[in-house]
C-alpha positions as CSV (number, residue, x, y, z in Angstrom):
1,M,8.8,19.2,9.6
2,S,5.1,19.7,9.4
3,E,2.6,17.8,11.7
4,F,0.9,16.4,8.6
5,V,4.2,15.0,7.2
6,E,4.9,13.5,10.6
7,Q,1.5,11.8,10.5
8,V,2.2,10.4,7.0
9,R,5.6,9.2,8.2
10,S,4.1,7.4,11.2
11,V,1.6,5.5,9.0
12,L,4.3,4.6,6.5
13,Q,6.7,3.5,9.3
14,A,4.0,1.2,10.8
15,G,3.5,-0.8,7.5
16,P,6.6,-3.0,7.5
17,P,6.3,-4.2,11.1
18,R,2.6,-5.0,10.5
19,W,3.5,-7.0,7.3
20,S,6.4,-8.7,9.2
21,A,4.0,-9.9,11.9
22,L,1.6,-11.3,9.3
23,V,4.3,-13.1,7.4
24,V,5.9,-14.5,10.5
25,H,2.6,-15.7,12.2
26,V,0.1,-16.5,9.4
27,P,0.5,-19.7,7.5
28,N,1.7,-19.3,3.9
29,D,-1.4,-20.9,2.4
30,L,-3.5,-18.2,3.9
31,L,-1.1,-15.5,2.7
32,E,-1.3,-16.9,-0.8
33,R,-5.1,-17.3,-0.9
34,A,-7.0,-14.9,-3.0
35,P,-10.4,-14.0,-1.3
36,A,-12.2,-14.4,-4.7
37,P,-11.3,-15.0,-8.3
38,G,-9.5,-12.0,-9.7
39,E,-8.8,-10.4,-6.3
40,W,-5.3,-10.1,-4.7
41,S,-4.0,-12.3,-2.0
42,A,-2.1,-10.8,1.0
43,L,1.2,-11.5,-0.7
44,S,-0.1,-9.9,-3.9
45,C,-0.9,-6.8,-1.9
46,L,2.6,-6.8,-0.3
47,Q,4.3,-7.3,-3.7
48,H,2.3,-4.3,-5.0
49,L,3.5,-2.1,-2.1
50,V,7.1,-3.1,-2.8
51,D,6.7,-2.4,-6.5
52,L,5.2,1.1,-5.9
53,D,7.0,2.5,-2.9
54,D,9.9,4.2,-4.7
55,A,8.9,4.0,-8.4
56,I,5.5,5.7,-7.8
57,F,5.1,7.2,-4.4
58,A,8.5,8.5,-3.5
59,G,9.1,9.2,-7.2
60,R,6.0,11.3,-7.6
61,A,6.8,13.3,-4.4
62,R,10.3,14.0,-5.8
63,S,8.6,15.1,-9.1
64,I,6.2,17.4,-7.4
65,L,9.0,19.0,-5.4
66,A,10.9,19.5,-8.6
67,G,7.9,20.8,-10.5
68,E,8.0,18.0,-13.0
69,P,5.1,16.1,-14.5
70,F,4.6,12.3,-14.0
71,A,2.8,9.5,-15.8
72,A,-0.2,7.5,-14.6
73,F,0.3,4.0,-13.2
74,D,-1.5,1.0,-14.6
75,P,-1.9,-1.4,-11.6
76,A,-3.1,-4.3,-13.7
77,G,-0.3,-4.2,-16.3
78,D,2.6,-3.0,-14.1
79,H,1.7,-5.3,-11.1
80,A,1.6,-8.4,-13.2
81,A,5.0,-8.0,-14.7
82,H,6.8,-10.4,-12.4
83,P,6.1,-13.4,-10.1
84,I,5.4,-12.7,-6.4
85,A,8.3,-13.3,-4.1
86,D,7.9,-15.2,-0.8
87,G,6.6,-13.4,2.3
88,P,9.9,-13.0,4.2
89,E,11.7,-11.7,1.1
90,L,8.9,-9.2,0.4
91,V,9.0,-7.9,3.9
92,R,12.8,-7.5,3.7
93,Q,12.3,-5.6,0.4
94,L,9.6,-3.4,1.8
95,Q,11.7,-2.6,4.9
96,E,14.7,-1.6,2.7
97,E,12.5,0.4,0.3
98,R,10.6,2.1,3.0
99,A,13.8,3.2,4.8
100,R,15.0,4.8,1.6
101,T,11.7,6.3,0.5
102,L,10.9,7.9,3.8
103,L,13.9,10.1,3.2
104,V,11.8,12.0,0.6
105,L,9.8,13.4,3.5
106,D,12.8,14.9,5.2
107,G,12.7,18.7,4.9
108,I,9.2,19.0,3.5
109,T,7.6,22.2,4.9
110,D,4.0,23.3,5.2
111,A,4.6,25.5,2.2
112,D,5.8,22.5,0.1
113,L,2.5,20.7,0.7
114,D,0.7,23.2,-1.6
115,R,3.2,22.6,-4.5
116,T,1.7,20.7,-7.4
117,G,2.8,18.3,-10.1
118,H,0.9,17.4,-13.2
119,H,-0.5,13.8,-13.5
120,D,-1.1,13.0,-17.1
121,K,-4.6,11.6,-16.4
122,L,-5.8,13.4,-13.2
123,G,-4.3,16.8,-13.8
124,D,-2.6,18.9,-11.1
125,L,-2.0,17.1,-7.9
126,S,-0.7,18.7,-4.7
127,L,2.0,17.2,-2.6
128,R,-0.5,17.1,0.3
129,A,-2.9,15.1,-1.7
130,H,-0.2,12.8,-3.0
131,L,1.2,12.1,0.5
132,S,-2.4,11.5,1.7
133,E,-2.8,8.9,-1.1
134,W,0.5,7.3,-0.2
135,A,-0.5,6.8,3.5
136,G,-4.0,5.8,2.6
137,H,-2.8,3.4,-0.1
138,D,-0.5,1.7,2.4
139,L,-3.3,1.2,4.9
140,M,-5.9,0.2,2.2
141,H,-3.7,-2.7,1.1
142,M,-3.1,-3.9,4.6
143,V,-6.9,-4.0,5.1
144,Q,-7.2,-5.7,1.7
145,A,-4.7,-8.3,2.8
146,E,-6.3,-8.9,6.1
147,R,-9.7,-9.3,4.4
148,A,-8.2,-11.9,2.1
149,I,-6.9,-13.8,5.1
150,M,-10.3,-13.6,6.9
151,Q,-12.3,-15.4,4.2
152,P,-11.8,-19.0,5.3
153,F,-12.7,-18.1,8.8
154,I,-15.8,-16.1,7.7
155,L,-17.0,-19.1,5.7
156,Q,-16.7,-21.3,8.7
157,S,-18.3,-18.9,11.3
158,G,-21.8,-20.5,11.0
159,V,-24.6,-18.4,12.5
160,M,-22.1,-15.6,13.3
161,R,-21.2,-15.1,9.7
162,G,-23.5,-12.0,9.5
163,F,-21.1,-10.2,11.9
164,F,-18.6,-10.2,9.0
165,R,-21.0,-8.8,6.4
166,D,-18.7,-5.8,5.6
167,H,-15.7,-8.2,4.9
168,D,-17.4,-11.3,3.4
169,V,-16.6,-11.4,-0.3
170,E,-19.7,-13.4,-1.0
171,T,-22.0,-10.7,0.4
172,T,-20.2,-7.5,-0.5
């Protein structure tokens, strides 16, 4: 397996344990709290990852490897289709999904990384670019979730609030 695919795998494997630690240790009211109107809570981010892991990310990788086109994803419409499950259930679902979806990485060679599939809105997309998006997407939503959890602490940090400028939803 290529070094790049191993890096992607390592990032994707790190996700479920990080989410588990958040769900186990952080109070539910903080996990459910949106940082600002219209933004996602930590649990919304986790639900989104569960929803997309196989249907979008592993599915697109399989499509690219098979030389098949794939459709765009509408995060607003597709994400809002069902209620958000509770934290422990979402972590369990992500752990199960991720164990299955990581299998798509098995056997990918360096040559496969240049294979492309056609995205109906973005055009041709290489497997390397798609796997990069998958790993980056996973990390981005962890950061987004942690940023949501930070907000009540940022608001109460007094004269030190400026230290949080990059994460304070009222100043960004």
